[in-house]
C-alpha positions as YAML, in Angstrom:
chain: A
units: angstrom
residues:
- id: 1
  name: MET
  ca: [68.45, 53.13, 19.49]
- id: 2
  name: LYS
  ca: [70.60, 50.16, 17.69]
- id: 3
  name: ARG
  ca: [69.49, 47.66, 20.66]
- id: 4
  name: LEU
  ca: [66.28, 48.55, 19.42]
- id: 5
  name: LEU
  ca: [66.06, 48.47, 15.88]
- id: 6
  name: VAL
  ca: [67.60, 44.64, 15.92]
- id: 7
  name: LEU
  ca: [64.70, 43.32, 18.82]
- id: 8
  name: LEU
  ca: [62.25, 44.66, 15.38]
- id: 9
  name: THR
  ca: [64.38, 42.95, 13.28]
- id: 10
  name: VAL
  ca: [64.56, 40.10, 15.01]
- id: 11
  name: MET
  ca: [60.62, 40.15, 15.96]
- id: 12
  name: VAL
  ca: [59.74, 40.75, 12.22]
- id: 13
  name: ALA
  ca: [62.17, 37.61, 10.79]
- id: 14
  name: VAL
  ca: [60.02, 35.43, 14.05]
- id: 15
  name: LEU
  ca: [57.12, 36.72, 12.50]
- id: 16
  name: PHE
  ca: [58.11, 36.03, 8.25]
- id: 17
  name: PHE
  ca: [59.48, 32.92, 9.11]
- id: 18
  name: THR
  ca: [57.28, 31.14, 10.99]
- id: 19
  name: ALA
  ca: [54.49, 31.59, 8.65]
- id: 20
  name: GLY
  ca: [54.77, 29.17, 6.45]
- id: 21
  name: ALA
  ca: [56.71, 26.56, 8.91]
- id: 22
  name: PHE
  ca: [54.00, 24.54, 9.53]
- id: 23
  name: ALA
  ca: [53.98, 21.85, 6.85]
- id: 24
  name: GLN
  ca: [56.75, 18.95, 7.16]
- id: 25
  name: THR
  ca: [56.61, 18.15, 3.18]
- id: 26
  name: VAL
  ca: [55.22, 19.10, 0.08]
- id: 27
  name: CYS
  ca: [52.50, 17.92, -1.98]
- id: 28
  name: THR
  ca: [53.55, 16.97, -5.22]
- id: 29
  name: SER
  ca: [51.15, 16.69, -8.65]
- id: 30
  name: CYS
  ca: [50.41, 15.18, -11.32]
- id: 31
  name: LYS
  ca: [51.34, 17.99, -14.01]
- id: 32
  name: GLY
  ca: [50.72, 20.53, -15.62]
- id: 33
  name: THR
  ca: [51.14, 24.23, -14.07]
- id: 34
  name: LEU
  ca: [48.99, 26.24, -11.52]
- id: 35
  name: ARG
  ca: [45.76, 27.33, -13.30]
- id: 36
  name: GLU
  ca: [44.33, 30.95, -12.17]
- id: 37
  name: ILE
  ca: [40.61, 31.91, -11.48]
- id: 38
  name: PRO
  ca: [38.86, 34.63, -12.70]
- id: 39
  name: CYS
  ca: [37.77, 37.74, -9.88]
- id: 40
  name: PRO
  ca: [34.18, 38.82, -10.87]
- id: 41
  name: VAL
  ca: [34.16, 42.22, -9.73]
- id: 42
  name: GLY
  ca: [32.32, 43.50, -6.95]
- id: 43
  name: ALA
  ca: [28.48, 42.77, -6.70]
- id: 44
  name: VAL
  ca: [28.36, 41.46, -10.13]
- id: 45
  name: GLN
  ca: [26.06, 38.30, -9.87]
- id: 46
  name: GLY
  ca: [25.35, 35.96, -12.91]
- id: 47
  name: ALA
  ca: [27.77, 34.02, -14.89]
- id: 48
  name: ALA
  ca: [30.67, 35.47, -14.30]
- id: 49
  name: CYS
  ca: [30.95, 34.65, -10.33]
- id: 50
  name: THR
  ca: [29.66, 31.08, -11.06]
- id: 51
  name: LEU
  ca: [33.17, 31.35, -12.16]
- id: 52
  name: SER
  ca: [34.78, 32.03, -8.99]
- id: 53
  name: GLU
  ca: [33.89, 28.61, -7.22]
- id: 54
  name: PHE
  ca: [36.74, 25.51, -9.02]
- id: 55
  name: ASP
  ca: [37.88, 22.83, -8.52]
- id: 56
  name: TYR
  ca: [41.75, 21.65, -8.47]
- id: 57
  name: ASP
  ca: [41.22, 18.01, -9.64]
- id: 58
  name: ILE
  ca: [38.43, 17.94, -11.66]
- id: 59
  name: ASN
  ca: [39.97, 16.37, -14.63]
- id: 60
  name: SER
  ca: [41.73, 14.22, -12.85]
- id: 61
  name: PHE
  ca: [39.45, 11.06, -14.36]
- id: 62
  name: PRO
  ca: [37.73, 10.59, -17.40]
- id: 63
  name: PRO
  ca: [35.60, 11.81, -19.16]
- id: 64
  name: ALA
  ca: [36.76, 14.88, -20.27]
- id: 65
  name: LEU
  ca: [35.44, 18.05, -18.41]
- id: 66
  name: LEU
  ca: [35.25, 20.94, -21.70]
- id: 67
  name: VAL
  ca: [34.08, 23.58, -19.08]
- id: 68
  name: PRO
  ca: [35.35, 26.38, -17.94]
- id: 69
  name: ASP
  ca: [35.54, 25.04, -14.00]
- id: 70
  name: GLY
  ca: [36.59, 28.49, -12.34]
- id: 71
  name: TYR
  ca: [39.23, 28.79, -14.44]
- id: 72
  name: CYS
  ca: [40.68, 31.15, -16.84]
- id: 73
  name: SER
  ca: [40.53, 28.70, -20.00]
- id: 74
  name: THR
  ca: [36.64, 27.91, -21.23]
- id: 75
  name: ALA
  ca: [38.06, 24.13, -21.87]
- id: 76
  name: VAL
  ca: [40.14, 22.41, -19.07]
- id: 77
  name: GLY
  ca: [41.13, 19.80, -22.44]
- id: 78
  name: THR
  ca: [41.10, 15.57, -22.98]
- id: 79
  name: ALA
  ca: [41.12, 13.29, -20.49]
- id: 80
  name: GLY
  ca: [44.25, 12.86, -18.96]
- id: 81
  name: VAL
  ca: [45.62, 16.53, -20.48]
- id: 82
  name: ASN
  ca: [45.18, 18.60, -17.27]
- id: 83
  name: ASN
  ca: [45.72, 16.03, -14.78]
- id: 84
  name: TYR
  ca: [45.65, 17.56, -11.39]
- id: 85
  name: ARG
  ca: [46.31, 15.81, -8.42]
- id: 86
  name: ALA
  ca: [47.79, 16.30, -4.42]
- id: 87
  name: ILE
  ca: [49.90, 13.43, -4.49]
- id: 88
  name: PHE
  ca: [50.92, 12.89, -0.67]
- id: 89
  name: HIS
  ca: [54.55, 11.22, 0.08]
- id: 90
  name: ILE
  ca: [54.00, 9.33, 3.64]
- id: 91
  name: CYS
  ca: [57.45, 8.33, 3.44]
- id: 92
  name: ASP
  ca: [58.64, 11.93, 3.91]
- id: 93
  name: CYS
  ca: [57.29, 12.15, 6.87]
- id: 94
  name: PRO
  ca: [58.93, 12.77, 9.46]
- id: 95
  name: ASP
  ca: [58.14, 9.05, 10.91]
- id: 96
  name: PRO
  ca: [56.82, 7.48, 8.55]
- id: 97
  name: THR
  ca: [57.29, 4.22, 10.22]
- id: 98
  name: VAL
  ca: [54.31, 4.73, 12.17]
- id: 99
  name: PHE
  ca: [51.92, 3.78, 8.80]
- id: 100
  name: THR
  ca: [51.31, 0.40, 9.63]
- id: 101
  name: ALA
  ca: [48.57, -2.13, 9.69]
- id: 102
  name: GLY
  ca: [45.95, -1.02, 12.65]
- id: 103
  name: LEU
  ca: [46.87, 3.14, 12.15]
- id: 104
  name: SER
  ca: [43.24, 4.99, 12.74]
- id: 105
  name: LEU
  ca: [44.12, 7.72, 10.70]
- id: 106
  name: GLN
  ca: [41.31, 11.05, 10.88]
- id: 107
  name: VAL
  ca: [42.44, 13.58, 8.22]
- id: 108
  name: ARG
  ca: [42.23, 17.64, 8.13]
- id: 109
  name: TYR
  ca: [41.96, 20.06, 5.50]
- id: 110
  name: GLU
  ca: [42.91, 24.12, 5.97]
- id: 111
  name: ILE
  ca: [42.82, 26.24, 2.70]
- id: 112
  name: LEU
  ca: [45.87, 29.40, 3.23]
- id: 113
  name: VAL
  ca: [45.89, 32.27, 1.07]
- id: 114
  name: ASN
  ca: [49.79, 33.44, 0.38]
- id: 115
  name: GLY
  ca: [50.38, 30.53, 3.18]
- id: 116
  name: LEU
  ca: [48.58, 32.08, 5.95]
- id: 117
  name: SER
  ca: [46.06, 30.84, 8.03]
- id: 118
  name: GLY
  ca: [42.82, 32.81, 8.62]
- id: 119
  name: ALA
  ca: [39.38, 34.23, 6.71]
- id: 120
  name: ASN
  ca: [42.19, 35.91, 3.64]
- id: 121
  name: GLY
  ca: [39.64, 35.47, 0.89]
- id: 122
  name: ALA
  ca: [38.92, 31.12, -0.14]
- id: 123
  name: TYR
  ca: [36.24, 29.35, 1.47]
- id: 124
  name: TRP
  ca: [35.26, 25.60, 1.04]
- id: 125
  name: SER
  ca: [32.29, 26.09, -1.08]
- id: 126
  name: GLY
  ca: [28.55, 24.52, 0.13]
- id: 127
  name: THR
  ca: [29.07, 21.61, -1.82]
- id: 128
  name: ALA
  ca: [31.99, 20.00, -0.81]
- id: 129
  name: PRO
  ca: [34.11, 18.14, 0.69]
- id: 130
  name: PRO
  ca: [31.17, 15.00, 0.28]
- id: 131
  name: ALA
  ca: [30.47, 13.32, 2.96]
- id: 132
  name: THR
  ca: [33.37, 10.69, 2.23]
- id: 133
  name: LEU
  ca: [35.95, 11.81, 0.83]
- id: 134
  name: ASN
  ca: [37.86, 9.60, -1.19]
- id: 135
  name: PHE
  ca: [41.49, 8.78, -1.75]
- id: 136
  name: ASN
  ca: [43.72, 6.24, -3.00]
- id: 137
  name: THR
  ca: [47.43, 4.91, -2.86]
- id: 138
  name: ALA
  ca: [49.78, 3.94, -5.14]
- id: 139
  name: ALA
  ca: [53.64, 2.89, -4.83]
- id: 140
  name: SER
  ca: [55.13, 5.73, -7.15]
- id: 141
  name: THR
  ca: [54.17, 8.57, -8.31]
- id: 142
  name: THR
  ca: [53.76, 7.71, -12.13]
- id: 143
  name: LEU
  ca: [50.93, 5.05, -10.55]
- id: 144
  name: ALA
  ca: [49.24, 7.62, -8.33]
- id: 145
  name: CYS
  ca: [48.98, 9.73, -11.43]
- id: 146
  name: GLY
  ca: [47.62, 7.13, -13.65]
- id: 147
  name: LEU
  ca: [45.09, 6.04, -11.36]
- id: 148
  name: ALA
  ca: [42.23, 7.09, -13.91]
- id: 149
  name: ALA
  ca: [41.93, 3.38, -14.76]
- id: 150
  name: GLN
  ca: [41.62, 1.75, -11.22]
- id: 151
  name: PRO
  ca: [38.38, 2.54, -8.85]
- id: 152
  name: LEU
  ca: [38.10, 6.20, -7.55]
- id: 153
  name: THR
  ca: [37.67, 4.98, -3.65]
- id: 154
  name: PHE
  ca: [40.72, 2.82, -2.09]
- id: 155
  name: GLY
  ca: [39.76, 4.19, 1.24]
- id: 156
  name: ALA
  ca: [37.37, 6.89, 2.62]
- id: 157
  name: TYR
  ca: [36.99, 9.48, 5.56]
- id: 158
  name: VAL
  ca: [33.67, 9.14, 6.58]
- id: 159
  name: GLY
  ca: [31.74, 12.18, 7.32]
- id: 160
  name: GLY
  ca: [33.15, 15.03, 8.43]
- id: 161
  name: SER
  ca: [32.80, 19.16, 9.78]
- id: 162
  name: PHE
  ca: [33.28, 22.14, 8.35]
- id: 163
  name: PHE
  ca: [34.89, 24.89, 10.69]
- id: 164
  name: GLN
  ca: [36.25, 28.83, 10.45]
- id: 165
  name: SER
  ca: [40.15, 29.75, 11.17]
- id: 166
  name: ASP
  ca: [39.17, 30.28, 14.51]
- id: 167
  name: GLY
  ca: [37.43, 27.18, 15.24]
- id: 168
  name: ALA
  ca: [33.46, 28.40, 15.51]
- id: 169
  name: THR
  ca: [31.73, 25.01, 13.47]
- id: 170
  name: VAL
  ca: [29.82, 26.03, 10.38]
- id: 171
  name: ALA
  ca: [26.74, 25.10, 9.58]
- id: 172
  name: THR
  ca: [26.34, 25.69, 5.83]
- id: 173
  name: PRO
  ca: [29.06, 26.41, 3.54]
- id: 174
  name: LEU
  ca: [27.99, 29.22, 1.08]
- id: 175
  name: ALA
  ca: [27.30, 27.85, -2.48]
- id: 176
  name: GLY
  ca: [24.82, 28.65, -6.05]
- id: 177
  name: VAL
  ca: [26.23, 31.39, -7.38]
- id: 178
  name: ALA
  ca: [27.64, 34.64, -5.57]
- id: 179
  name: CYS
  ca: [30.71, 37.02, -5.74]
- id: 180
  name: THR
  ca: [31.09, 37.42, -2.13]
- id: 181
  name: VAL
  ca: [31.34, 34.69, 1.16]
- id: 182
  name: GLY
  ca: [29.28, 36.10, 4.43]
- id: 183
  name: ALA
  ca: [30.81, 36.18, 7.79]
- id: 184
  name: ALA
  ca: [29.18, 33.48, 8.68]
- id: 185
  name: ASN
  ca: [29.70, 30.87, 5.39]
- id: 186
  name: ARG
  ca: [33.83, 31.44, 5.99]
- id: 187
  name: ALA
  ca: [34.60, 28.07, 6.31]
- id: 188
  name: THR
  ca: [38.55, 27.10, 6.10]
- id: 189
  name: ILE
  ca: [39.09, 24.02, 7.53]
- id: 190
  name: TRP
  ca: [37.45, 20.39, 7.48]
- id: 191
  name: LEU
  ca: [38.22, 17.84, 9.67]
- id: 192
  name: SER
  ca: [36.87, 14.10, 9.53]
- id: 193
  name: ASN
  ca: [34.96, 12.12, 12.24]
- id: 194
  name: ALA
  ca: [36.88, 11.06, 14.46]
- id: 195
  name: ALA
  ca: [34.64, 8.05, 14.99]
- id: 196
  name: THR
  ca: [34.76, 6.82, 11.67]
- id: 197
  name: PRO
  ca: [38.74, 6.98, 10.82]
- id: 198
  name: TYR
  ca: [40.76, 4.86, 8.06]
- id: 199
  name: VAL
  ca: [42.31, 2.46, 9.64]
- id: 200
  name: VAL
  ca: [45.59, 1.36, 7.73]
- id: 201
  name: THR
  ca: [45.46, -2.00, 6.35]
- id: 202
  name: GLY
  ca: [49.20, -2.69, 5.66]
- id: 203
  name: LEU
  ca: [48.29, -2.88, 1.72]
- id: 204
  name: GLU
  ca: [48.97, 0.35, 0.84]
- id: 205
  name: GLY
  ca: [51.45, 2.18, -1.33]
- id: 206
  name: SER
  ca: [53.15, 5.27, 0.19]
- id: 207
  name: TYR
  ca: [52.26, 7.68, -2.91]
- id: 208
  name: TRP
  ca: [48.31, 9.00, -1.71]
- id: 209
  name: TRP
  ca: [46.09, 10.66, -3.40]
- id: 210
  name: PHE
  ca: [43.59, 13.06, -1.73]
- id: 211
  name: ASP
  ca: [40.48, 14.98, -3.64]
- id: 212
  name: ILE
  ca: [40.91, 18.50, -3.22]
- id: 213
  name: PRO
  ca: [37.29, 20.12, -3.06]
- id: 214
  name: PRO
  ca: [35.32, 23.22, -5.01]
- id: 215
  name: ILE
  ca: [36.91, 26.23, -3.29]
- id: 216
  name: ARG
  ca: [34.90, 29.44, -3.31]
- id: 217
  name: ILE
  ca: [36.11, 32.98, -3.94]
- id: 218
  name: SER
  ca: [35.22, 36.31, -1.46]
- id: 219
  name: THR
  ca: [35.83, 39.27, -4.22]
- id: 220
  name: ASN
  ca: [35.57, 41.55, -1.45]
- id: 221
  name: GLN
  ca: [38.35, 39.88, -0.05]
- id: 222
  name: ILE
  ca: [41.07, 38.16, -2.54]
- id: 223
  name: GLN
  ca: [43.05, 39.81, -4.04]
- id: 224
  name: ALA
  ca: [44.92, 39.43, -7.19]
- id: 225
  name: GLY
  ca: [48.19, 37.37, -7.39]
- id: 226
  name: ASP
  ca: [47.08, 36.00, -3.94]
- id: 227
  name: VAL
  ca: [47.96, 32.00, -4.54]
- id: 228
  name: ILE
  ca: [45.63, 29.44, -2.90]
- id: 229
  name: SER
  ca: [47.20, 26.05, -1.01]
- id: 230
  name: VAL
  ca: [45.50, 23.50, 0.27]
- id: 231
  name: GLN
  ca: [47.13, 22.03, 3.77]
- id: 232
  name: ILE
  ca: [46.43, 18.26, 4.22]
- id: 233
  name: ARG
  ca: [47.50, 16.86, 8.00]
- id: 234
  name: LEU
  ca: [47.18, 13.15, 8.73]
- id: 235
  name: ILE
  ca: [45.92, 12.78, 12.46]
- id: 236
  name: ASP
  ca: [46.50, 9.64, 14.67]
- id: 237
  name: VAL
  ca: [43.18, 8.88, 16.44]
- id: 238
  name: LEU
  ca: [44.03, 5.93, 18.47]
- id: 239
  name: GLY
  ca: [47.35, 5.69, 19.95]
- id: 240
  name: ALA
  ca: [48.62, 3.21, 17.57]
- id: 241
  name: SER
  ca: [51.55, 5.93, 17.35]
- id: 242
  name: ILE
  ca: [53.34, 7.40, 19.89]
- id: 243
  name: CYS
  ca: [50.64, 9.61, 21.84]
- id: 244
  name: ALA
  ca: [46.39, 9.29, 20.50]
- id: 245
  name: GLU
  ca: [45.25, 12.77, 19.07]
- id: 246
  name: CYS
  ca: [48.82, 13.88, 17.15]
- id: 247
  name: THR
  ca: [49.58, 15.22, 14.05]
- id: 248
  name: LEU
  ca: [51.60, 12.81, 11.87]
- id: 249
  name: CYS
  ca: [52.51, 14.54, 8.49]
- id: 250
  name: ASP
  ca: [51.79, 17.38, 7.01]
- id: 251
  name: CYS
  ca: [51.45, 18.25, 3.12]
- id: 252
  name: THR
  ca: [50.78, 21.71, 1.41]
- id: 253
  name: ILE
  ca: [49.62, 21.84, -2.36]
- id: 254
  name: GLU
  ca: [49.31, 24.95, -4.15]
- id: 255
  name: VAL
  ca: [45.72, 24.59, -5.92]
- id: 256
  name: ALA
  ca: [44.99, 28.05, -7.93]
- id: 257
  name: ARG
  ca: [46.07, 31.54, -8.42]
- id: 258
  name: VAL
  ca: [44.03, 34.49, -8.30]
- id: 259
  name: CYS
  ca: [43.19, 36.06, -11.31]
- id: 260
  name: CYS
  ca: [44.46, 36.24, -15.33]
- id: 261
  name: SER
  ca: [47.36, 36.77, -16.39]
- id: 262
  name: GLY
  ca: [48.37, 40.74, -16.53]
- id: 263
  name: VAL
  ca: [46.85, 41.75, -13.47]
- id: 264
  name: ALA
  ca: [49.54, 43.29, -11.06]
- id: 265
  name: PRO
  ca: [49.30, 41.75, -8.01]
- id: 266
  name: THR
  ca: [48.91, 44.95, -5.15]
- id: 267
  name: THR
  ca: [48.98, 44.47, -0.69]
- id: 268
  name: MET
  ca: [47.99, 47.94, 0.39]
- id: 269
  name: LEU
  ca: [49.70, 48.01, 4.00]
- id: 270
  name: THR
  ca: [48.53, 50.82, 6.77]
- id: 271
  name: PHE
  ca: [50.87, 51.34, 9.29]
- id: 272
  name: ASN
  ca: [48.99, 53.55, 11.98]
- id: 273
  name: TYR
  ca: [50.36, 55.95, 13.84]
- id: 274
  name: PHE
  ca: [54.22, 57.09, 13.91]
- id: 275
  name: THR
  ca: [55.33, 60.17, 16.43]
- id: 276
  name: SER
  ca: [57.33, 61.58, 13.29]
- id: 277
  name: LEU
  ca: [59.03, 61.24, 10.03]
- id: 278
  name: ALA
  ca: [61.87, 63.48, 11.65]
- id: 279
  name: ALA
  ca: [64.40, 62.25, 14.09]
- id: 280
  name: GLY
  ca: [63.44, 63.41, 17.32]
- id: 281
  name: ASP
  ca: [62.50, 61.95, 20.94]
- id: 282
  name: TYR
  ca: [61.30, 59.03, 19.83]
- id: 283
  name: TRP
  ca: [62.46, 56.90, 16.93]
- id: 284
  name: ASN
  ca: [60.24, 55.59, 14.74]
- id: 285
  name: GLY
  ca: [60.94, 52.25, 12.74]
- id: 286
  name: MET
  ca: [59.08, 49.76, 10.67]
- id: 287
  name: ALA
  ca: [59.58, 46.47, 8.45]
- id: 288
  name: ILE
  ca: [58.18, 45.64, 5.60]
- id: 289
  name: ALA
  ca: [58.00, 41.59, 4.09]
- id: 290
  name: ASN
  ca: [58.23, 40.08, 1.05]
- id: 291
  name: ASN
  ca: [56.81, 36.62, 0.71]
- id: 292
  name: THR
  ca: [56.91, 35.94, -2.66]
- id: 293
  name: GLY
  ca: [59.62, 34.84, -5.23]
- id: 294
  name: THR
  ca: [60.42, 38.20, -6.86]
- id: 295
  name: ALA
  ca: [61.22, 40.89, -5.55]
- id: 296
  name: GLY
  ca: [58.72, 44.17, -5.12]
- id: 297
  name: THR
  ca: [58.86, 47.75, -4.57]
- id: 298
  name: CYS
  ca: [56.40, 49.50, -1.88]
- id: 299
  name: VAL
  ca: [55.67, 53.36, -2.06]
- id: 300
  name: LEU
  ca: [54.95, 54.77, 0.73]
- id: 301
  name: THR
  ca: [52.66, 57.47, 1.38]
- id: 302
  name: ALA
  ca: [52.63, 59.96, 5.13]
- id: 303
  name: ARG
  ca: [49.91, 61.83, 6.09]
- id: 304
  name: GLN
  ca: [51.29, 64.26, 8.76]
- id: 305
  name: LEU
  ca: [49.26, 66.10, 11.77]
- id: 306
  name: GLY
  ca: [48.44, 69.66, 10.58]
- id: 307
  name: GLY
  ca: [48.42, 68.71, 6.83]
- id: 308
  name: GLY
  ca: [50.94, 67.41, 3.84]
- id: 309
  name: ALA
  ca: [51.87, 64.31, 2.02]
- id: 310
  name: CYS
  ca: [55.59, 62.92, 1.69]
- id: 311
  name: THR
  ca: [56.42, 59.89, -0.25]
- id: 312
  name: ALA
  ca: [58.95, 57.55, -0.23]
- id: 313
  name: THR
  ca: [59.71, 53.96, -2.18]
- id: 314
  name: VAL
  ca: [61.82, 51.24, -0.98]
- id: 315
  name: THR
  ca: [62.31, 47.71, -2.24]
- id: 316
  name: VAL
  ca: [61.56, 45.03, -0.95]
- id: 317
  name: PRO
  ca: [64.20, 41.70, -2.05]
- id: 318
  name: ALA
  ca: [62.10, 38.26, -2.91]
- id: 319
  name: ASN
  ca: [61.63, 36.28, 0.36]
- id: 320
  name: GLY
  ca: [63.26, 38.95, 2.41]
- id: 321
  name: LEU
  ca: [62.27, 41.55, 3.88]
- id: 322
  name: VAL
  ca: [63.33, 45.74, 4.94]
- id: 323
  name: VAL
  ca: [64.33, 47.23, 7.75]
- id: 324
  name: ASP
  ca: [64.48, 50.85, 8.38]
- id: 325
  name: LEU
  ca: [64.00, 54.28, 10.99]
- id: 326
  name: LEU
  ca: [61.45, 56.32, 9.31]
- id: 327
  name: GLU
  ca: [64.64, 59.27, 9.43]
- id: 328
  name: ASN
  ca: [67.06, 57.41, 7.26]
- id: 329
  name: MET
  ca: [64.58, 56.48, 4.61]
- id: 330
  name: THR
  ca: [64.43, 59.74, 1.69]
- id: 331
  name: TRP
  ca: [61.19, 61.38, 1.44]
- id: 332
  name: THR
  ca: [60.06, 63.43, -1.24]
- id: 333
  name: GLY
  ca: [57.82, 66.20, 0.14]
- id: 334
  name: THR
  ca: [57.75, 68.82, 3.09]
- id: 335
  name: VAL
  ca: [58.70, 66.64, 6.63]
- id: 336
  name: ASN
  ca: [56.91, 68.74, 9.50]
- id: 337
  name: GLY
  ca: [58.01, 66.52, 12.31]
- id: 338
  name: ALA
  ca: [54.02, 65.92, 13.46]
- id: 339
  name: PRO
  ca: [52.52, 63.15, 14.29]
- id: 340
  name: CYS
  ca: [51.40, 61.01, 10.71]
- id: 341
  name: PHE
  ca: [50.15, 57.44, 9.61]
- id: 342
  name: ILE
  ca: [51.36, 55.52, 6.21]
- id: 343
  name: ILE
  ca: [49.56, 53.51, 3.68]
- id: 344
  name: GLY
  ca: [52.01, 51.49, 1.77]
- id: 345
  name: ASN
  ca: [51.34, 50.34, -1.57]
- id: 346
  name: CYS
  ca: [52.75, 47.05, -2.15]
- id: 347
  name: ASP
  ca: [53.26, 45.95, -5.92]
- id: 348
  name: TYR
  ca: [53.06, 41.74, -4.80]
- id: 349
  name: ALA
  ca: [50.57, 39.91, -3.59]
- id: 350
  name: GLY
  ca: [51.13, 38.64, 0.26]
- id: 351
  name: ALA
  ca: [53.14, 41.93, 1.87]
- id: 352
  name: PHE
  ca: [52.64, 41.92, 5.46]
- id: 353
  name: GLY
  ca: [54.77, 44.83, 8.08]
- id: 354
  name: PHE
  ca: [55.61, 45.85, 11.48]
- id: 355
  name: GLY
  ca: [55.93, 49.43, 12.66]
- id: 356
  name: MET
  ca: [57.69, 50.30, 16.32]
- id: 357
  name: MET
  ca: [58.63, 53.08, 18.06]
- id: 358
  name: ALA
  ca: [60.41, 54.00, 21.28]
- id: 359
  name: ASN
  ca: [62.23, 56.93, 23.09]
- id: 360
  name: GLY
  ca: [65.19, 55.23, 24.10]
- id: 361
  name: ALA
  ca: [64.02, 54.78, 27.67]
- id: 362
  name: HIS
  ca: [60.85, 53.03, 28.85]
- id: 363
  name: ASP
  ca: [58.47, 53.93, 26.57]
- id: 364
  name: SER
  ca: [58.04, 51.59, 23.57]
- id: 365
  name: MET
  ca: [54.91, 50.61, 21.19]
- id: 366
  name: GLY
  ca: [54.56, 47.82, 18.34]
- id: 367
  name: TYR
  ca: [52.16, 46.37, 15.92]
- id: 368
  name: ALA
  ca: [51.55, 44.52, 13.23]
- id: 369
  name: THR
  ca: [49.62, 45.10, 9.76]
- id: 370
  name: PRO
  ca: [47.75, 45.08, 7.32]
...
C-alpha cells in the first residue's frame, strides 16, 4: 500500500510541476498591476458582455483611451499612466547568440488560463490579431517602455492563422457582443505565416516589445479568480541556428484576472469513483494540487451507494499538494463502506486532482480531475 501511495505522489507531482514548465523565461511589463475584467452573468447580452473582450496594452500609446476596455475601471487613465506592455528580453533565452543578422523568425501566441493550455474560457477575439502583427525593439526596458514617441512598427509578422488548442484551424474567431464562445470559435493559438518571416537585421536591441491583441472570455467556462496569460514563442524558420523550425525561446506574461475584486475564486473537482471511504480490500487515495501562491481549502462531499453523504475538509498549501488515503481523512457523517463519488469545492482557482485505487495485488485504476 505504501509503495502504491508513493507512486501516486510521484505521478501527481510530475503533473503538477510540469504544468507551468513550458516557458523558458518570463516576459516583463512596464508598469501597472494586473488588471481585472468583469464577469457578465450567464447569457446576458448587451453592453455587459462587450466588456468580456479586453486588450492588455490598448493604452500603451497616446491618445488616452478613456473607455472601460473590458476592465473593471471605467477610465483606463491618461497617456502613459497605464503603460502595459509585453517586453521580451531575448538575452534571457537559452542561446541568445542565435539572434544575429539573417535569422528568420516566426512567432506563435498561445492563451493560457492559470498557466494551462486548452479550451479553458479565454480566446482570441474576432478583431485580432491583425493581418500584420507589429513589434518594436530597444536597448533597455526603460527605452522599450517609452516607445510611444517612436513609430509603432519596427518589424512585423505578416499574416497568420488561428488554431484551437488541439491544432484544429479556426477560420473566424468570435467577434461582436457575446457572453459565450462556441466550440468552433475557441481559438487559443495564433501562428504567423512561415512564408513571410521577420528577418533579423542585426541592428535590433535586446528588449523586444510584442503587441498583445484583444482576447475574449467565455463566461460559461471561465471562473472568478482565473488568471489569463499569453505565451510568446519565437521559432527559427529557415535554420539559421542549429535546426529549422525549432523553438528558440518562450516567454509568458499575465494579462488579466477574471472578475472584479471581492468575488471569491473557486474550483469544483469531481472524483468519479472510489470503492469505499473506509479500509477494505482496496485502498483509495487522492491528491489535490494548488497552483496558486496562496494556501486554500477544499471541502469534500462523498455520496455513497445506498444513500448518505459524508464531508471532509483538507487544507492545500500554496504551490503544493495534499496526498492521502480516504480512510485517513476525518469524515463527518456515516461511512457505510460502499462505493462512492466525491465532489470537491476548493476556495481557489485552478485546482486539479488525481484519484487512485488498488487492491495491493494486480488491480489498480487512476484518473485525473477535473
